[in-house]
ZASE-846227 format. One record per residue (C-alpha): x, z, y. Coordinates in steps of 0.5 Angstrom, whole numbers, padded with zeros to 4 digits, always signed. Layout:
BEGIN
XZY/...
***
This chain:
BEGIN
+0193+0211+0080/+0198+0217+0083/+0200+0217+0090/+0207+0219+0092/+0208+0222+0099/+0213+0218+0104/+0218+0220+0109/+0218+0217+0116/+0225+0217+0116/+0229+0213+0111/+0236+0216+0113/+0233+0223+0112/+0230+0221+0105/+0237+0218+0103/+0240+0225+0105/+0235+0229+0101/+0236+0224+0095/+0243+0225+0095/+0243+0232+0095/+0237+0233+0090/+0236+0227+0086/+0230+0223+0085/+0228+0226+0079/+0222+0230+0078/+0221+0236+0074/+0214+0240+0072/+0214+0247+0075/+0209+0252+0072/+0208+0259+0075/+0204+0265+0073/+0199+0267+0078/+0200+0274+0080/+0194+0278+0083/+0189+0274+0081/+0184+0279+0080/+0185+0282+0087/+0185+0275+0090/+0178+0273+0086/+0175+0280+0089/+0177+0279+0096/+0175+0272+0096/+0168+0274+0093/+0168+0279+0098/+0169+0274+0104/+0163+0269+0100/+0158+0275+0100/+0160+0277+0108/+0158+0270+0109/+0152+0270+0105/+0150+0276+0109/+0152+0273+0116/+0148+0267+0114/+0141+0271+0113/+0142+0276+0119/+0137+0275+0125/+0142+0279+0129/+0143+0276+0136/+0148+0277+0142/+0147+0276+0149/
***
């Protein structure tokens, strides 16, 4: 079952609904820079692996 978000302020929810309506539309977005983002995340993951294997201590 799909959960829906709720508003804590009923007056605010009514105002938003009056401005934008109550229907929902699907939005598709093409991800840009996916290769660069993936490369960056892989570098972070590799740095975490190296840090976990490190025996360097401070103090």
